[in-house]
N, C-alpha and C positions, 0 to 999 in steps of 0.2 A: 323545456318542461313547463307545463302549465302549473300555476299555483294560485291559491286563493288570495286575492287582494281584499283585505278586510274592508267592507263598505263603510268607511268612516267619514265623518263630516269634513266636512271641510274643515269729521264728526263734530258738526260743530255745535251741539246744543245740549246742555246738561239738565235743563229744567224739565220736570215731568209734565206730560201733556195734560192740559186742564180738563179735557172732556171726559176723562175716565169716570165710569159710572160709579164704581165703588172700590174701596181698597180691598185687595185680595189677600194681602199678607194676613196670616192668621186664619185662613179658611181652607178647608179641603173641598174638592169638587164632589158634591154630594150625589152627582149623577152616576157614580161608579160604585159597583158592588165589589165584593171580595172574590177574586178569582182563585184558582188553584195554581200552585207552583211547586217545582222540585228544587234541586240543588244547582241547576245549571243555568247558563246564560240564555239559551234559546228556548225559553219556556213557551209552551203552547197554551195560550189562554183561550177562553171562550169567545166565539163571535168573530166576524170579520167586519171591518168598518165600525167597530165599537169595542175594541179589545179591552178587557178588564183584568186587573191583577191587583195584588195587595199593596203596591207602592203608595197609592194615594191615601190609603186608610191605615198604613203601617208606619214603619220607621222613617220612611222618606217622604211622606206627605207634608206639604208646606203648612203645618199646623201650629199657629200661635207664635211663629218666629218673626221677630222684628229685626230687619236689617240695620246694623249700626251705621251711622253716618261715616263714610270713608274719609280717612285722612288724606290730604292732598297738598301738593306744592302749587301755589297759586299761579306762578309764572309758567310752570310746566303744564299745568292744567289748561291754561289758555292755548297753548300749542296743541295739546291733545284735542281740545274742542274745535279747533280749526280744521282738523283732518276731515276730508271727505271719506266715502266708503271705497276708496281706491288705493289706500295706503298712505304712509307718511310722505309729505311733499306734494300730495294731490296730483299725481302724474297723468290722470286720465282727462285730457283737455280736448280731445276730438271725438266726433261721433260719425260712424259709418254704418248705416242700417244694414247694408248688404253683408258687411263683415261681422256685425255683432248680433244680429237677430238669430236666436237659437231655434232651430226647427223643432216643432212638436207634432209634425204630420208625416205621412209616408212612412219611411223606415224608422222614423223617430217618434211615431205616435206612442202615447202612453199605453203600456200593457202591464197590468198587475202581475207580480210573480206567481208562478204556478207552484204546486206543492213540492216539486223537486228542484226548485230554483233557490239559490242562496242569497240572502240579504243580511246585512250587518246592522249595528246599532246606530249608525250615523247617517244623516239624511242626504248629504250631497252626492255621495257615490251611489246610494240606493236610487236616487232620482236619475242619475246618469244611466244606470243599468235598466231602469224601468222604461227609458226612452231609447235604448239601443246604442247609446254612446259608449257603453261598456257591454260586454257580453251579457245578455239577459239571463244566462245561467248563473251568473255571479262568480264564475271561474274565468280568470283572464290571465294575461301575461304582461310583462313590463311594457313592451312597445304599445300594445293596445291601450294600456292605462295612460301612458304619456299622450298618445294621439287623441284618445277619447276625452280626457279631462281638459286638454287644450281646446278642443272643439266645443265642448259644452260650457266651459267656465273661463277660458283664457288662463289656465294654470300653466306655469312654466315647467319645462322638462326637469329642472333640478328638484322642484317640489314633488311633481308627479312620480318621477323615477325613484326618489327616496321613499315616498309612500309605498310604492310597489315593493321595493327591496325590503323595507322594514316589515311589511306584512309577511313576506316570505320568511324572514328570519324569525319573527315572533309568533306567527300564526300557523305557518306551514300548511299542512293538509286541512281542508275545510271541515273534516269530521273531528279533528282534534284541536281546533283553534282555541286560543285563549280568549278571555273576556275582554270587553270594551275597556275595563279598568286598566289593563296593561297597555292600552293604546292611548287613551286620552288622559289618564290620571283621575284621581278623585275630584269632587267638586264640579261635576258636569253641570251644564246649564239645565239639562232636562232629564238626566238619568240619575239613578241612585248610586251611592258608593257601594261597591261590591260587597264589602264586609258587613254592611247593614241589612242586606236582603239575600242571605245565603248564596252569594256569588252573582246575583242578578244585577249587573250593571248594563244590561242590554235594553230593557223595556223602558219606554218613555213614561215618566211620571207626569200626568196631566196637570196637577196642581203646581209643580215646579215650572212647567212651561208657561202656565197661566200667570204666575208671579212675574215672569219676564215680560210676557205679552202685554200685561196691563201696566206694570209699573216702570218699564224702561222706555216707553214711548216718549219721544221728544218732538218739539215743534220743527217742522221741515224748514229747509233753507228758503228764506223769503216768504214763509207761510203767513197767512193771516191768522192771528190767535183765534182759536175756536173752530178753525177749519179742519174737520176730521180727516179729510182726504190728504192733507199734507203731513199727517203723523207718521212717524217711522222710528227707526233704530239707527244708532251710530256706534262707531268704535268706542267713543267715550262713554256712552250710556251702557254698552255691553261690558266695558271694563269695570264699571261700578257694580254691574250685575255679578260678574265673576268674583269681585271682592266680597260681596255678600254671600254667594254660594260657597266660597271657600271657608268663610268664617263659620257658616252653618256646619260644614264638615268638621271643622276644628272643635266646635261645640258638641257635636253629636257622635262622631266616629273616633273611637279610641286609637285606631291605627291609621288614621288619615295620613296620607302621604301625597305630596305633590311631586310627581315624577318629572324630573327636569327635562327629559327628552320632549315632553309634550306640554309643558307648563304654559298655559294661556293661549296656546296655538289655536284651539278651536274657535274662540270668540273672534279672533282676527280673520280666520278662514271663513266663518259664516258671513261676516260683513263684506269681505272682499270678493267672495265668489257668489253670493246669493243676491246681492243688491242689483237692482235694475239700472243699467247704465244707458239711459235714454237720451234723446236729444235735449230734453228739458233739464236733465241732470247728468252730465257726463261723468261726474265723480261718483255717481251711484247713490241709490236710495233704497232702503229695505223697508217696504210697507208692511203693515200687519197681514194683509192678504197674501203677499208673497212669502212671508215668514211661515204662515200656516201651510201653504202649499208644499214648501220644501220639507216641512216637518210632519207631513201627513196628518194634519189636524183639521178636523171637520166640525161643522156646527158654528154657532155664534155664541159669543160670550154672554152669559156665564156657562152655557151648556156646550162646552168644547169636549171633543172626544178624539182619541188617537185611533186612526185607521191604519193598523199595522201593515207595513209593506207598501203603502199607497203614496209614497213620496213622488211629487210631480214637479217638473219644470213648468212654470206658468206659460200660458200662451202669450204671445206678443211681449216676450221678455228678451232683453238685450244684455249680453255678457260684456265684460270689460274689453277694450279694443285689443286686437292682436298685436299692435305695436307696443302695448304696455302690459304684458303678461305679469301676473303676480308671481314673484320669485323669492328665493330665500333672503336676498338682501332687503327687499321691501318688508318681508315678514319680521326680520330682526329689527329693522327700523321701527316698525309698529310696536314691537315688544318693548324696546328701549324707551320709546315715547310713553308708553303705558306705565312702565315702572317708575319713570321720572315723575309723572303726574300723580300717580297713586302708589306710593311705595309699598303699601300692604298687598298690592296685587302681585308682587314678586314673591309668590309662595314657593319657596325652594327647600322646605324642610318637612317636618312631620310631627304628629302626636306620638308620644312614647308610651303606648299601651293604656293611656288614660286620656279622657277628653280634657281639653284645656291645657295640655302640656306642650303645645306648640310654641316654639321660640322663633322669632322672625329671622334672627341672624343678620349678618351683614350682606345686604343685597349686592353691593359693589364687588365684594370679594367673591360672592357666589357666582355672579355673572361672569367674572373673569375666569374663574375655575371652569365653569360650564363651557365657555367659549373655547378655552384651551383644550378641553376634553372633546370638543366637537359635538356638544349636546344642545346648542342653541338652534332654534328653528327646527327644520325637518331633516337635519343631518343625522343619520342614524349611527350611533356608536354604542349599541345597547350594552356591550360588555365592559365599557369603561367605568372604573370605579370613581365615585364622586364622594369626597369626604363630607360634603354638605348633608348626605343622606346616611352617614354612618350611624348605626344604632336605630335605624328606622324599621320597626317590625313590619309595618305595612308594605315596605319595599319588597318583602318576600311573599306577599299575599298574591298568589296567582291562581285564582280559581279556574277550573276548566269546566266547560259545559257541553251541552249537546250541540250538534251541528244546527245552524240557524236556518232551517228550512221552513218557509211559509209563503 
């Protein structure tokens, strides 16, 4: 039986890159007008290649918010900063162009989705479908998901298979699928919390993307200071971004909840699967241009725009080696490294119907409970009760929207 696989997303330097033209925190993207929206996830906004919607001008625009300085453990932070974009332990030590070059020609040439093809809120799988590594229809099955994501990204069978199964269990039929919020949790890097925009956790908020795009750039490995071409993003800088975005949700969303099944997974997935693992940098490097390509962002800063459904695998892009696929063990190691370095990034609880009512709790006991319950990484156990989320009203917030056809 075919089932919809929700098209969901998928380090050593913490100093902000010095060439940034201007601070974006506290600004909205003024190039976007107010679109129309309904109550569902798959809102149809005006335009193609310049989708507009209320997020940047409404509850989720990055307006006036100053990210607090994250608390960190200095010795653990040093370990976090030494990670490449290939996972804890920096396992990607070889380069094989024939194995790693991802084709974007022939059967894998980019084709934008048609009006009857399904795409979801997260870029990695959208790009895979747009290049034919998954069915271009957006409707696929377990084996195609496992094969296609390994071919496109070097994703292991345990993660790809769990993604597919979890999508079947939680999303089911493409017409009745649930929102992005039930897949990734609140505090998305680029999407709004569902509760703040009538259930729309699907549409990209340009000002949120831009905050990351501008303020999380770091100096590349071995880069000459001021050399813009060496700027990029790391697991460590994205961890700091997640800590900021989750604090924003705590401050803005009265029913913010950090779903333990997906907590922090997306930032690890973005870096490990979207980074270019070239001969010059076998551990991987995520440049601004590659980041934009995968997230369907067009234009130049500060005039960025979201081209809905146009997620692309860049030309001349090399995935991680087949000998070192990213698997659940590496994902767990990345999460534990992150939590040790930045304890506040272990968001495992919720607000209790009022903003600012979040309590961090004991991260060690929470991680132990989640591991026992099988909820760490991409191991699906959606029905398992977790006492860390008892009394979380947002844990029951499951908005349903239109089918995501565009």
